[in-house]
C-alpha positions as CSV (number, residue, x, y, z in Angstrom):
1,X,0.0,0.0,0.0
2,X,1.4,3.3,-1.0
3,X,0.9,6.8,-2.4
4,X,1.3,7.7,-6.0
5,X,1.3,11.1,-7.8
6,X,2.4,12.4,-11.1
7,X,2.0,14.6,-14.2
8,X,1.9,14.3,-18.0
9,X,2.1,17.5,-20.1
10,X,3.9,20.5,-21.3
11,X,5.1,21.9,-17.9
12,X,8.4,21.3,-16.2
13,X,7.7,21.0,-12.5
14,X,10.1,22.5,-10.1
15,X,12.0,20.2,-7.7
16,X,10.5,22.3,-4.8
17,X,7.0,21.2,-5.9
18,X,8.1,17.5,-6.2
19,X,9.6,17.5,-2.7
20,X,6.6,19.2,-1.2
21,X,4.4,16.5,-2.8
22,X,6.7,13.7,-1.6
23,X,6.6,15.1,1.9
24,X,2.8,15.0,1.9
25,X,2.8,11.4,0.7
26,X,4.8,10.2,3.7
27,X,1.8,9.0,5.7
28,X,0.8,6.7,2.8
29,X,4.3,5.4,2.5
30,X,6.8,6.1,5.3
31,X,9.3,3.5,4.2
32,X,10.6,4.9,1.0
33,X,9.9,7.7,-1.4
34,X,11.2,8.6,-4.8
35,X,10.4,10.5,-8.0
36,X,11.5,10.1,-11.6
37,X,11.0,12.3,-14.6
38,X,11.3,12.0,-18.4
39,X,10.7,14.0,-21.5
40,X,9.0,11.9,-24.1
41,X,9.9,11.8,-27.8
42,X,7.7,14.8,-28.7
43,X,8.7,17.0,-25.8
44,X,6.0,16.2,-23.2
45,X,7.2,15.9,-19.6
46,X,6.4,12.9,-17.4
47,X,6.7,12.6,-13.6
48,X,6.1,9.6,-11.5
49,X,6.1,9.9,-7.7
50,X,5.9,7.1,-5.2
51,X,5.9,6.6,-1.4
52,X,6.1,3.1,-0.1
53,X,4.4,1.3,2.8
54,X,6.2,-2.1,3.0
55,X,3.7,-5.0,2.9
56,X,5.0,-7.6,0.5
57,X,8.7,-8.2,-0.1
58,X,10.1,-5.7,2.4
59,X,13.4,-5.4,0.6
60,X,14.5,-2.2,-1.1
61,X,14.7,-4.1,-4.4
62,X,10.9,-3.6,-4.6
63,X,11.0,0.2,-4.2
64,X,9.2,2.3,-6.8
65,X,9.0,3.7,-9.3
66,X,9.8,0.2,-10.6
67,X,10.7,-0.8,-14.1
68,X,10.8,-3.8,-16.4
69,X,12.5,-2.9,-19.7
70,X,11.0,0.4,-20.9
71,X,7.9,0.3,-18.7
72,X,7.9,2.1,-15.4
73,X,5.2,1.8,-12.7
74,X,4.1,3.8,-9.7
75,X,1.6,1.6,-8.0
76,X,-0.7,1.7,-4.9
77,X,-2.5,-1.5,-3.9
78,X,-2.1,-5.2,-3.7
79,X,-2.3,-7.9,-6.4
80,X,-3.6,-10.7,-4.2
81,X,-3.1,-13.5,-6.8
82,X,0.4,-12.4,-7.5
83,X,1.8,-15.9,-6.7
84,X,-0.4,-17.5,-9.3
85,X,0.5,-14.7,-11.8
86,X,4.2,-15.2,-11.1
87,X,3.9,-19.0,-11.5
88,X,2.2,-18.6,-14.8
89,X,4.9,-16.2,-16.1
90,X,7.7,-18.5,-15.0
91,X,6.2,-21.2,-17.2
92,X,6.5,-18.6,-20.0
93,X,10.2,-18.5,-19.3
94,X,10.5,-15.4,-17.1
95,X,12.6,-15.0,-14.0
96,X,12.0,-12.5,-11.2
97,X,14.4,-10.2,-9.3
98,X,12.0,-9.6,-6.4
99,X,9.3,-11.4,-4.4
100,X,6.9,-8.5,-4.8
101,X,3.4,-8.3,-6.3
102,X,4.6,-5.1,-8.1
103,X,6.9,-7.1,-10.3
104,X,4.3,-9.7,-11.0
105,X,1.8,-7.1,-12.0
106,X,4.1,-5.2,-14.3
107,X,5.6,-8.3,-15.8
108,X,2.1,-9.6,-16.6
109,X,1.2,-6.3,-18.3
110,X,4.4,-6.3,-20.3
111,X,3.9,-9.9,-21.5
112,X,0.1,-10.1,-22.0
113,X,-0.9,-6.5,-22.5
114,X,-3.8,-4.6,-20.8
115,X,-6.3,-7.5,-21.3
116,X,-4.5,-9.3,-18.5
117,X,-6.1,-7.0,-16.0
118,X,-9.3,-9.0,-16.2
119,X,-7.3,-11.9,-14.7
120,X,-5.9,-10.0,-11.8
121,X,-7.5,-10.1,-8.4
122,X,-6.7,-7.2,-6.2
123,X,-7.1,-3.5,-5.4
124,X,-5.0,-1.0,-7.2
125,X,-4.4,2.5,-8.6
126,X,-1.3,2.8,-10.8
127,X,0.4,4.8,-13.5
128,X,2.6,3.1,-16.1
129,X,4.9,5.1,-18.3
130,X,6.1,3.5,-21.5
131,X,9.3,5.0,-22.6
132,X,9.2,3.5,-26.1
133,X,5.7,4.9,-26.8
134,X,6.0,8.0,-24.7
135,X,2.6,7.3,-23.2
136,X,1.2,7.1,-19.6
137,X,-1.6,4.8,-18.6
138,X,-3.6,5.3,-15.4
139,X,-5.7,2.4,-14.0
140,X,-8.0,1.7,-11.1
141,X,-9.4,-1.5,-9.6
142,X,-12.9,-2.9,-10.2
143,X,-14.7,-1.6,-7.1
144,X,-12.6,1.6,-6.5
145,X,-10.9,0.4,-3.4
146,X,-7.9,2.6,-4.2
147,X,-8.4,6.2,-5.0
148,X,-6.9,7.9,-8.1
149,X,-7.8,11.6,-8.6
150,X,-7.0,13.5,-11.9
151,X,-7.0,17.2,-12.7
152,X,-6.5,18.8,-16.1
153,X,-5.3,22.4,-16.8
154,X,-4.1,24.0,-20.0
155,X,-0.6,22.3,-19.7
156,X,-1.6,18.7,-19.0
157,X,-2.9,16.2,-16.5
158,X,-2.1,15.8,-12.8
159,X,-2.9,12.6,-10.9
160,X,-2.6,11.4,-7.3
161,X,-3.9,9.2,-4.5
162,X,-5.0,12.3,-2.6
163,X,-6.2,15.7,-3.6
164,X,-3.4,17.4,-1.6
165,X,-0.8,15.7,-3.8
166,X,-2.2,17.3,-6.9
167,X,-2.4,20.7,-5.4
168,X,1.2,20.4,-4.2
169,X,2.4,19.7,-7.7
170,X,0.2,22.5,-9.2
171,X,1.4,24.9,-6.5
172,X,-2.0,26.5,-5.7
173,X,-5.3,25.4,-4.2
174,X,-8.3,24.2,-6.2
175,X,-11.6,26.0,-6.4
176,X,-14.3,24.5,-4.1
177,X,-17.3,23.0,-5.9
178,X,-20.1,24.7,-4.0
179,X,-22.8,22.6,-5.9
180,X,-21.3,19.4,-4.5
181,X,-21.1,20.9,-1.0
182,X,-24.8,21.7,-1.2
183,X,-25.4,18.1,-2.4
184,X,-23.7,16.8,0.7
185,X,-25.6,19.2,3.0
186,X,-29.1,18.5,1.6
187,X,-29.1,15.0,0.3
188,X,-26.3,13.4,2.4
189,X,-23.5,11.1,1.7
190,X,-25.5,8.7,-0.6
191,X,-25.7,11.5,-3.2
192,X,-22.0,12.1,-3.5
193,X,-21.0,9.4,-6.1
194,X,-24.0,9.6,-8.4
195,X,-21.9,11.4,-10.9
196,X,-18.3,12.5,-11.5
197,X,-18.3,15.6,-9.4
198,X,-16.0,16.0,-6.4
199,X,-15.6,18.8,-3.8
200,X,-13.3,20.7,-6.2
201,X,-14.1,22.2,-9.6
202,X,-12.4,20.2,-12.4
203,X,-11.2,17.4,-10.1
204,X,-12.4,13.9,-11.0
205,X,-11.5,10.3,-10.2
206,X,-10.4,7.7,-12.7
207,X,-13.4,5.5,-13.3
208,X,-13.4,2.1,-11.6
209,X,-12.6,-1.1,-13.7
210,X,-11.0,1.1,-16.4
211,X,-7.8,2.6,-17.6
212,X,-7.1,6.0,-19.0
213,X,-4.4,6.2,-21.6
214,X,-2.6,9.4,-22.2
215,X,-1.0,9.1,-25.7
216,X,2.4,10.7,-26.3
217,X,0.7,13.8,-27.9
218,X,-1.6,14.3,-24.9
219,X,-4.7,12.9,-26.4
220,X,-6.7,10.5,-24.2
221,X,-8.4,7.2,-24.5
222,X,-10.6,5.4,-21.9
223,X,-11.4,1.7,-21.9
224,X,-13.1,-0.7,-19.4
225,X,-11.2,-3.9,-18.7
226,X,-14.1,-5.6,-16.8
227,X,-17.9,-5.6,-17.1
228,X,-19.6,-8.2,-15.1
229,X,-22.5,-10.4,-16.2
230,X,-25.3,-9.4,-13.7
231,X,-27.9,-11.9,-14.8
232,X,-29.2,-14.2,-12.0
233,X,-29.3,-18.0,-12.4
234,X,-32.9,-18.7,-11.6
235,X,-32.2,-22.5,-11.7
236,X,-29.7,-22.3,-8.8
237,X,-30.9,-24.0,-5.6
238,X,-30.5,-22.5,-2.2
239,X,-28.0,-25.2,-1.1
240,X,-25.9,-24.5,-4.2
241,X,-26.0,-20.8,-3.5
242,X,-24.8,-21.4,0.1
243,X,-22.0,-23.8,-1.0
244,X,-20.8,-21.5,-3.9
245,X,-20.7,-18.4,-1.7
246,X,-18.8,-20.3,1.0
247,X,-16.2,-21.6,-1.4
248,X,-15.6,-18.1,-2.9
249,X,-15.5,-16.2,0.3
250,X,-13.0,-18.8,1.7
251,X,-10.8,-18.3,-1.3
252,X,-11.1,-14.5,-1.0
253,X,-10.0,-14.5,2.6
254,X,-7.1,-16.9,1.8
255,X,-5.8,-14.5,-0.8
256,X,-6.1,-11.5,1.5
257,X,-4.2,-13.1,4.3
258,X,-1.1,-12.9,2.1
259,X,1.4,-10.4,3.5
260,X,4.9,-10.2,5.0
261,X,3.5,-8.2,7.9
262,X,0.7,-9.2,10.4
263,X,-3.0,-8.2,9.9
264,X,-5.5,-6.8,12.3
265,X,-9.3,-7.3,12.0
266,X,-12.0,-4.7,12.5
267,X,-14.6,-6.5,14.7
268,X,-18.2,-5.8,15.5
269,X,-21.0,-8.1,16.8
270,X,-22.3,-8.6,13.2
271,X,-22.1,-11.5,10.9
272,X,-19.8,-9.7,8.4
273,X,-16.7,-9.1,10.4
274,X,-17.1,-12.4,12.3
275,X,-17.3,-14.3,9.1
276,X,-13.9,-13.0,8.1
277,X,-12.5,-13.6,11.5
278,X,-14.0,-17.1,11.7
279,X,-12.5,-18.1,8.3
280,X,-9.1,-16.7,9.2
281,X,-9.0,-18.3,12.6
282,X,-10.9,-21.6,12.1
283,X,-10.1,-22.4,8.5
284,X,-6.7,-20.9,8.0
285,X,-5.4,-21.0,11.6
286,X,-4.5,-17.3,11.5
287,X,-3.5,-15.6,14.8
288,X,-6.4,-13.1,14.8
289,X,-6.4,-9.9,16.7
290,X,-9.8,-8.1,16.6
291,X,-10.4,-4.4,17.3
292,X,-13.7,-2.9,18.3
293,X,-15.0,0.6,19.0
294,X,-17.2,0.5,22.1
295,X,-20.3,2.7,21.7
296,X,-21.8,4.5,24.7
297,X,-25.2,4.8,23.0
298,X,-27.3,1.8,24.0
299,X,-29.0,1.8,20.6
300,X,-25.8,0.9,18.9
301,X,-23.9,-0.9,21.8
302,X,-23.0,-4.5,21.1
303,X,-20.2,-5.3,23.5
304,X,-22.0,-8.4,24.9
305,X,-22.1,-10.3,21.7
306,X,-18.6,-9.1,20.7
307,X,-17.2,-10.5,24.0
308,X,-19.1,-13.7,23.3
309,X,-17.5,-14.0,19.9
310,X,-14.1,-13.3,21.2
311,X,-14.4,-16.0,23.8
312,X,-15.8,-18.6,21.3
313,X,-13.1,-17.8,18.7
314,X,-10.4,-17.7,21.4
315,X,-8.7,-14.7,19.8
316,X,-6.9,-11.6,21.0
317,X,-9.1,-8.5,21.3
318,X,-8.8,-4.8,21.9
319,X,-11.7,-2.6,22.8
320,X,-11.4,1.2,22.1
321,X,-13.6,3.4,24.2
322,X,-15.1,6.3,22.3
323,X,-13.2,9.4,23.5
324,X,-15.0,12.6,22.7
325,X,-12.4,14.9,24.2
326,X,-11.0,17.4,21.7
327,X,-13.7,16.4,19.1
328,X,-13.7,19.6,17.1
329,X,-9.9,19.8,16.9
330,X,-9.6,16.1,15.8
331,X,-12.4,16.5,13.4
332,X,-10.7,19.4,11.7
333,X,-7.5,17.3,11.4
334,X,-9.7,14.6,9.7
335,X,-11.2,17.2,7.3
336,X,-7.7,18.3,6.3
337,X,-6.7,14.6,5.8
338,X,-9.7,13.8,3.7
339,X,-9.5,17.1,1.6
340,X,-13.3,17.0,2.1
341,X,-16.0,17.1,4.7
342,X,-16.1,13.8,6.7
343,X,-19.0,11.8,5.3
344,X,-20.5,10.4,8.5
345,X,-19.8,10.6,12.2
346,X,-19.0,6.9,12.2
347,X,-15.8,7.6,10.3
348,X,-14.6,9.8,13.1
349,X,-14.9,6.8,15.4
350,X,-13.4,4.5,12.8
351,X,-10.4,6.9,12.6
352,X,-9.9,6.3,16.4
353,X,-10.0,2.5,15.7
354,X,-7.3,2.9,13.0
355,X,-5.2,4.8,15.5
356,X,-5.3,1.9,18.0
357,X,-4.5,-0.6,15.3
358,X,-1.4,1.4,14.4
359,X,-0.4,1.8,18.0
360,X,-0.4,-2.0,18.3
361,X,2.1,-2.3,15.4
362,X,-0.2,-3.4,12.6
363,X,0.1,-2.2,9.0
364,X,-3.0,-4.0,7.6
365,X,-6.6,-3.9,8.7
366,X,-9.4,-6.2,7.4
367,X,-12.9,-4.9,7.2
368,X,-16.3,-6.3,6.3
369,X,-17.1,-3.7,3.6
370,X,-19.4,-4.9,0.9
371,X,-21.4,-7.7,2.6
372,X,-24.6,-5.7,2.8
373,X,-24.4,-5.1,-1.0
374,X,-23.6,-8.7,-1.8
375,X,-25.9,-10.6,0.4
376,X,-28.6,-8.0,1.4
377,X,-28.3,-6.2,4.7
378,X,-30.3,-2.9,4.9
379,X,-33.8,-2.5,6.2
380,X,-35.2,-1.4,2.9
381,X,-33.9,-4.6,1.4
382,X,-36.5,-6.5,3.3
383,X,-39.3,-4.4,1.7
384,X,-37.7,-4.9,-1.8
385,X,-37.7,-8.6,-1.1
386,X,-41.4,-8.5,-0.2
387,X,-42.0,-6.9,-3.6
388,X,-39.8,-9.5,-5.3
389,X,-41.8,-12.5,-3.9
390,X,-45.3,-10.8,-3.9
391,X,-46.5,-13.0,-6.7
392,X,-45.7,-16.2,-4.7
393,X,-48.5,-16.1,-2.3
394,X,-47.2,-18.7,0.1
395,X,-43.6,-17.3,0.2
396,X,-44.9,-13.7,0.5
397,X,-47.3,-14.6,3.4
398,X,-44.5,-16.4,5.3
399,X,-42.0,-13.6,4.6
400,X,-44.4,-10.8,5.6
401,X,-45.1,-12.6,8.9
402,X,-41.4,-12.9,9.6
403,X,-40.8,-9.2,8.7
404,X,-43.6,-8.1,11.1
405,X,-42.3,-10.2,13.9
406,X,-38.5,-9.7,13.6
407,X,-37.8,-6.6,11.5
408,X,-40.5,-4.0,11.9
409,X,-39.8,-3.5,15.7
410,X,-36.2,-2.5,14.8
411,X,-37.0,0.0,12.0
412,X,-37.0,3.8,12.9
413,X,-37.5,5.3,9.4
414,X,-41.3,5.9,9.1
415,X,-41.4,5.1,5.4
416,X,-39.8,1.7,6.0
417,X,-42.4,0.6,8.5
418,X,-44.9,0.0,5.6
419,X,-44.4,-3.5,4.2
420,X,-46.3,-2.6,1.0
421,X,-44.0,0.4,0.3
422,X,-42.4,-1.0,-2.9
423,X,-45.4,-3.2,-3.8
424,X,-47.5,-0.1,-4.2
425,X,-44.8,2.1,-5.6
426,X,-41.6,0.3,-6.8
427,X,-40.1,3.7,-7.7
428,X,-40.3,5.1,-4.1
429,X,-37.0,6.4,-2.8
430,X,-37.8,9.3,-0.5
431,X,-36.5,7.3,2.5
432,X,-32.9,7.7,1.0
433,X,-32.8,11.5,0.9
434,X,-34.9,11.7,4.1
435,X,-36.0,15.3,5.0
436,X,-33.9,16.7,2.1
437,X,-36.7,19.3,1.4
438,X,-36.4,20.7,4.9
439,X,-32.6,20.8,4.8
440,X,-32.7,22.7,1.5
441,X,-34.4,25.5,3.4
442,X,-31.3,26.0,5.5
443,X,-29.4,27.1,2.4
444,X,-29.5,30.8,1.5
445,X,-30.1,30.1,-2.2
446,X,-32.0,26.9,-1.7
447,X,-30.9,23.8,-3.5
448,X,-32.6,20.5,-4.6
449,X,-31.8,17.5,-6.7
450,X,-34.0,14.5,-7.3
451,X,-32.9,11.0,-6.5
452,X,-31.6,9.1,-9.5
453,X,-30.3,5.6,-9.9
454,X,-28.7,3.5,-12.6
455,X,-30.7,0.7,-14.2
456,X,-28.6,-2.5,-14.1
457,X,-31.2,-5.2,-13.8
458,X,-35.0,-5.6,-13.6
459,X,-35.0,-7.0,-10.1
460,X,-35.8,-4.1,-7.7
461,X,-33.8,-5.7,-4.9
462,X,-30.8,-6.5,-7.1
463,X,-30.8,-3.1,-8.7
464,X,-30.9,-1.4,-5.3
465,X,-27.9,-3.5,-4.1
466,X,-25.9,-2.7,-7.3
467,X,-26.6,1.0,-7.0
468,X,-25.5,0.9,-3.4
469,X,-22.3,-1.0,-4.4
470,X,-21.3,1.2,-7.3
471,X,-22.8,4.6,-6.4
472,X,-24.3,5.1,-3.0
473,X,-22.7,3.3,-0.1
474,X,-19.5,1.5,-1.1
475,X,-17.7,4.4,-2.8
476,X,-18.4,6.4,0.4
477,X,-17.1,3.7,2.7
478,X,-14.0,3.0,0.6
479,X,-13.1,6.7,0.5
480,X,-13.3,7.1,4.2
481,X,-11.6,3.6,4.9
482,X,-8.7,4.5,2.7
483,X,-8.0,8.0,4.1
484,X,-8.5,7.0,7.7
485,X,-6.2,4.0,7.4
486,X,-3.5,5.8,5.5
487,X,-3.4,8.6,8.0
488,X,-1.8,6.0,10.3
489,X,0.1,4.2,7.4
490,X,-2.3,1.2,7.4
491,X,-3.5,-0.7,4.4
492,X,-7.2,-1.7,4.5
493,X,-8.4,-4.9,2.9
494,X,-12.0,-5.8,2.1
495,X,-12.5,-9.5,1.3
496,X,-16.1,-9.2,0.3
497,X,-15.0,-7.0,-2.6
498,X,-13.7,-9.9,-4.6
499,X,-14.5,-10.4,-8.3
500,X,-15.4,-14.1,-8.2
501,X,-17.5,-13.6,-5.0
502,X,-19.3,-10.6,-6.5
503,X,-20.1,-12.4,-9.7
504,X,-21.4,-15.5,-8.0
505,X,-23.4,-13.6,-5.4
506,X,-25.1,-11.5,-8.0
507,X,-26.1,-14.7,-9.9
508,X,-28.0,-16.0,-6.9
509,X,-31.8,-15.7,-7.3
510,X,-33.2,-12.8,-5.3
511,X,-35.7,-15.1,-3.6
512,X,-32.8,-16.8,-1.8
513,X,-31.4,-13.7,-0.2
514,X,-33.7,-13.4,2.8
515,X,-35.2,-16.2,4.9
516,X,-37.4,-16.1,8.0
517,X,-36.9,-12.3,8.2
518,X,-33.1,-12.7,8.2
519,X,-31.1,-10.7,5.7
520,X,-27.8,-12.2,4.5
521,X,-29.3,-15.7,4.9
522,X,-26.8,-17.0,2.3
523,X,-23.8,-15.7,4.3
524,X,-25.2,-16.9,7.6
525,X,-25.8,-20.4,6.3
526,X,-22.5,-20.6,4.5
527,X,-20.7,-19.8,7.8
528,X,-22.3,-22.6,9.9
529,X,-19.6,-24.5,11.7
530,X,-17.2,-21.5,11.3
531,X,-18.9,-18.7,13.1
532,X,-20.7,-19.1,16.5
533,X,-24.4,-19.8,16.1
534,X,-25.4,-16.9,18.4
535,X,-23.7,-14.5,16.0
536,X,-25.3,-16.1,13.0
537,X,-28.7,-15.9,14.6
538,X,-28.4,-12.2,15.6
539,X,-31.0,-10.2,13.6
540,X,-30.0,-6.8,14.9
541,X,-28.2,-4.6,12.4
542,X,-26.1,-2.2,14.3
543,X,-23.0,-0.7,12.6
544,X,-21.4,2.2,14.3
545,X,-23.5,5.4,14.7
546,X,-24.0,8.1,17.3
547,X,-25.9,11.3,17.7
548,X,-23.9,14.5,17.2
549,X,-24.8,15.6,20.8
550,X,-22.7,12.6,22.0
551,X,-19.6,14.5,20.7
552,X,-20.7,18.2,20.6
553,X,-21.8,20.0,23.7
554,X,-23.8,22.8,22.1
555,X,-24.5,24.3,25.6
556,X,-20.8,25.0,26.0
557,X,-20.4,28.8,25.3
558,X,-17.1,28.4,23.4
559,X,-18.5,25.7,21.2
560,X,-21.7,27.6,20.6
561,X,-19.7,30.7,19.7
562,X,-17.6,28.7,17.2
563,X,-20.7,27.2,15.6
564,X,-22.3,30.6,15.0
565,X,-19.2,32.7,14.4
566,X,-18.8,34.6,11.2
567,X,-17.2,32.5,8.4
568,X,-17.6,31.5,4.8
569,X,-20.3,28.9,5.7
570,X,-22.8,31.6,6.4
571,X,-22.6,32.8,2.9
572,X,-24.4,29.6,2.1
573,X,-26.4,28.6,5.2
574,X,-28.9,30.7,7.3
575,X,-27.2,31.3,10.6
576,X,-30.5,31.8,12.4
577,X,-31.7,28.3,11.4
578,X,-28.5,26.7,12.7
579,X,-29.0,28.7,16.0
580,X,-32.6,27.4,16.3
581,X,-31.5,23.8,15.5
582,X,-28.8,23.8,18.2
583,X,-31.4,25.1,20.7
584,X,-33.3,21.9,20.5
585,X,-32.7,19.5,23.4
586,X,-33.2,16.5,21.2
587,X,-32.5,16.0,17.5
588,X,-34.1,13.5,15.2
589,X,-31.7,11.2,13.5
590,X,-31.8,13.1,10.2
591,X,-31.3,16.4,12.1
592,X,-28.3,15.0,14.0
593,X,-26.8,14.0,10.6
594,X,-27.4,17.4,9.1
595,X,-25.8,19.2,12.1
596,X,-22.7,17.0,11.6
597,X,-22.7,17.8,7.9
598,X,-22.9,21.5,8.8
599,X,-19.9,21.3,11.2
600,X,-17.8,19.5,8.6
601,X,-18.8,21.8,5.8
602,X,-18.0,24.8,8.0
603,X,-14.5,23.4,8.7
604,X,-14.0,22.4,5.0
605,X,-14.7,26.0,3.8
606,X,-12.5,27.4,6.5
607,X,-9.6,25.2,5.5
608,X,-9.9,25.1,1.7
609,X,-11.7,28.2,0.5
610,X,-9.3,30.1,-1.8
């Protein structure tokens, strides 16, 4: 895991700018940093910068930029099946000078060409400079686990793992995208990746599962190297679905245990993290160390079941109490690190979790990101499932009864308490941008944007899950996971985001996804004998959450003064409405989220407004 940055164009970048960028890249790669530059055969300048976090082959021979022949790479990520790639290339007569996945990746590209990307399993963002062609190719993994930002000006194209790397190379800040800031404030985090916009004007991310080729003359070509078949196999039996999912998740975890440094596991009381821990401990005999944030809010507290799982697994475990001291100071540090408002308050807590993992000497964390979108996991999935099986009277009746008994008592969103919500209106989505109309009124100019989604498949449930995976939930989680982890020089791995596992899970008939009111029934049943039964039977969906008042004492005069002080935020938000909001003794969940968004947006403008 590393940091990358670079430039391709007409400009010669001063060494001062290069060194400033490398200095900022140190958190992503504290073990080595370097930069190389070239002028291609028609006079365009090329810069590749790299900072290394040692994970596989800790020797200096694997430092980057790394080259094979006339191809040079600056690479951030892990090629998990690098041993298989290397074995295949040895059969083709190649020898290797390192034990790294970097060499396997570049050697495969050099031998097979760009089509080999479809055979790679991993997470990556990389830049390859071809000296013979004078071209640069940028590439990003299938699910967007590794970030890769790009910015174009009249001279050429800049790229980097973080926004701050690009601004360091350019030498000046970027203009804030106020429209995107309004999107965040009014519609929330699920709206942020519906399109290509970011929090800065002109800044984009390289699309997932694609590569962007910069030809020697500066012209651009974009191609996708992977497009999954999303059709479900309606002939698949439930038992076959369970067996197939088990086999593929087992293989995914096996691949992601490969490292020359130890791994830590993010742990909750849910089935997602405990499935990964169970496979690592009980199948692969890994010495697991789990880390858990302890929530003081009883609605989200799950220490009892975590303690039970720790005892059953017989693993090492560290609990991190949620410390709210210095919240505003630390949150501002996080806004600076993210080059953006923090998307949810849970990622403030997750940042503290990463800090503890780093303090215990780990360089890799393993998380359960993606399970909800593969197997079904959100409360609205239950209602989409009822719509899916509505024509099967017996199954619908049975499923409705289970929902009423087991799910409805847990649901707080008023829209999602209606079991016929999607039956009567399959297009209903107001529960996602909840209260957005009211929050729009907080803005001086007003702002609104209707909910949209991509049509992938006809199944309502499947289509929702795919939109969550590619546009609404997973891009948000991966953005925060990466930046929080890399702040402490930690690589984050997500075994549920595996190509073979994804393709298999999305071939499972939708009617198999929920049973007896239990979401993730396929995952639960595939983990029997590996994960304790009490964890598998737990219906409660928790995740980390907390009301803003748990962190922010609005009755404290100094905090209240800061909230209402003059600043750029009040060019966009009505001060009097914020004042009235903070006078409330209790905030609804949506109001609590909005106040957090306001605090982060205030800090973001104070830090980044030109």
